[in-house]
C-alpha positions as CSV (number, residue, x, y, z in Angstrom):
1,M,14.2,-46.9,-67.1
2,Q,10.4,-46.9,-67.6
3,D,8.9,-45.5,-70.8
4,P,7.4,-42.1,-69.9
5,F,4.8,-42.2,-72.7
6,V,2.5,-45.0,-71.8
7,V,-1.3,-45.1,-71.8
8,R,-2.7,-47.3,-69.0
9,R,-6.5,-47.9,-68.7
10,E,-8.8,-50.2,-66.9
11,A,-12.4,-51.0,-67.7
12,H,-14.9,-53.2,-65.8
13,I,-17.0,-55.0,-68.3
14,A,-20.2,-56.8,-67.5
15,A,-19.4,-59.9,-69.7
16,P,-17.2,-62.9,-69.3
17,P,-13.6,-62.8,-70.7
18,A,-14.5,-65.1,-73.6
19,A,-17.2,-62.6,-74.8
20,V,-14.9,-59.6,-74.4
21,F,-12.1,-61.5,-76.3
22,A,-14.5,-62.2,-79.1
23,L,-15.4,-58.5,-79.3
24,M,-11.7,-57.7,-79.7
25,T,-10.7,-60.5,-82.2
26,D,-13.7,-61.1,-84.5
27,P,-13.7,-58.5,-87.3
28,E,-17.5,-58.4,-87.4
29,K,-17.8,-58.0,-83.7
30,I,-15.1,-55.3,-83.5
31,L,-17.2,-53.1,-85.8
32,R,-20.0,-53.1,-83.2
33,W,-17.8,-50.8,-81.1
34,M,-14.9,-49.5,-83.2
35,G,-14.2,-48.8,-86.8
36,T,-15.8,-49.1,-90.2
37,E,-13.8,-52.1,-91.5
38,A,-11.5,-54.6,-89.9
39,Q,-9.1,-57.3,-91.0
40,I,-7.9,-59.3,-87.9
41,E,-5.8,-62.4,-87.8
42,P,-5.5,-63.2,-84.1
43,E,-2.4,-65.3,-84.1
44,P,1.3,-64.4,-83.6
45,G,2.4,-62.6,-86.7
46,G,-1.2,-62.1,-87.9
47,L,-2.5,-58.8,-89.2
48,Y,-4.2,-56.2,-87.1
49,L,-5.9,-53.7,-89.5
50,V,-8.8,-51.5,-88.4
51,N,-10.2,-48.5,-90.2
52,V,-10.9,-46.8,-86.9
53,T,-12.7,-43.6,-87.9
54,G,-13.6,-44.3,-91.5
55,A,-10.7,-42.1,-92.5
56,R,-7.8,-43.6,-90.5
57,F,-6.3,-47.1,-90.5
58,A,-4.6,-48.5,-87.5
59,R,-2.1,-51.2,-88.5
60,G,0.1,-53.7,-86.8
61,S,0.7,-57.4,-86.1
62,F,-0.2,-59.7,-83.3
63,R,2.7,-60.6,-81.0
64,E,0.9,-62.6,-78.4
65,V,-2.6,-64.2,-78.4
66,V,-3.7,-66.2,-75.4
67,P,-7.4,-67.0,-76.0
68,V,-9.8,-65.2,-73.6
69,H,-6.9,-63.9,-71.5
70,R,-4.4,-61.7,-73.4
71,L,-3.7,-59.9,-76.6
72,A,-0.5,-58.0,-77.6
73,Y,-0.1,-56.3,-81.0
74,S,2.1,-53.7,-82.6
75,F,0.2,-50.6,-83.5
76,G,0.5,-47.4,-85.6
77,W,-1.3,-45.4,-88.2
78,D,-1.1,-45.8,-92.0
79,G,0.6,-42.7,-93.5
80,S,1.8,-41.4,-90.1
81,E,5.5,-40.4,-89.6
82,V,4.8,-39.7,-85.9
83,V,3.3,-43.1,-85.0
84,P,3.9,-45.3,-88.1
85,P,2.4,-48.8,-88.4
86,G,3.9,-51.2,-85.9
87,S,5.8,-48.5,-83.9
88,S,4.0,-48.9,-80.6
89,L,2.7,-51.8,-78.6
90,V,-0.9,-52.5,-77.2
91,E,-1.2,-55.1,-74.5
92,I,-4.6,-56.2,-73.2
93,D,-5.2,-58.5,-70.3
94,L,-8.7,-59.8,-69.5
95,I,-9.1,-60.8,-65.9
96,E,-12.1,-62.8,-64.9
97,Q,-14.1,-61.4,-62.0
98,P,-17.4,-62.5,-60.3
99,D,-19.3,-59.7,-62.1
100,G,-17.6,-59.9,-65.5
101,T,-14.1,-58.9,-66.7
102,L,-11.5,-56.5,-65.7
103,L,-9.8,-55.3,-68.9
104,R,-6.3,-53.9,-68.4
105,L,-4.8,-52.0,-71.3
106,T,-1.2,-50.8,-71.7
107,H,-0.2,-48.9,-74.8
108,S,3.5,-48.3,-74.8
109,G,6.1,-46.9,-77.3
110,L,4.3,-43.7,-78.0
111,P,6.8,-40.9,-79.0
112,S,5.5,-37.9,-77.0
113,A,3.2,-36.5,-74.3
114,E,0.9,-35.2,-77.1
115,Q,0.6,-38.6,-78.7
116,C,0.0,-40.2,-75.3
117,A,-2.8,-37.7,-74.5
118,G,-4.4,-38.3,-77.9
119,H,-4.2,-42.1,-77.6
120,T,-5.6,-41.9,-74.1
121,E,-8.6,-39.9,-75.4
122,G,-9.1,-42.6,-78.1
123,W,-8.8,-45.5,-75.7
124,V,-11.2,-44.0,-73.1
125,H,-13.7,-43.4,-75.9
126,Y,-13.4,-46.9,-77.5
127,L,-13.2,-48.8,-74.2
128,G,-16.4,-47.0,-73.2
129,R,-18.1,-48.2,-76.4
130,L,-16.8,-51.7,-75.9
131,T,-18.2,-51.8,-72.4
132,E,-21.6,-50.7,-73.7
133,V,-21.6,-53.4,-76.5
134,A,-20.4,-56.1,-74.1
135,A,-23.4,-55.3,-71.8
136,G,-25.8,-55.7,-74.7
137,R,-26.4,-52.0,-75.2
138,D,-26.1,-49.9,-78.4
139,P,-23.2,-47.5,-78.1
140,G,-24.8,-45.2,-80.6
141,P,-23.1,-43.4,-83.5
142,D,-19.3,-43.1,-83.1
143,V,-18.6,-39.4,-82.6
144,F,-15.0,-40.0,-83.7
145,G,-16.2,-41.1,-87.1
146,G,-14.5,-39.2,-89.9
147,R,-11.6,-38.0,-87.7
148,K,-8.2,-38.0,-89.4
């Protein structure tokens, strides 16, 4: 049976997969589009820790890292009983295209339709910011900053 609470998103990014991969795995580059601090160890078992809004830490560990093509990491929120650290799974595939990269994201293991909707909103927001940064544009201030 298929998990009913899954976020699926796609984004077309005007940059090669290697550049997009770097924006998702280099802590300094992540902060250009998401978060206020990041500790990333992109290797199986390595830490995924991002203070996404300045008030909320996403935490998990990498399950799969295929440079420039795929990332998979467990995901959850510090202090959350609903989506605790490591309780869901984010999978990102980067597919090379003539005009850049197709990013395919699947976020599974969410516990409810409400959480699915909230995480969809977050991914739409942050993938939009990633797309802007990858194209060399300033995404502007993060309107999610300070959210708990």
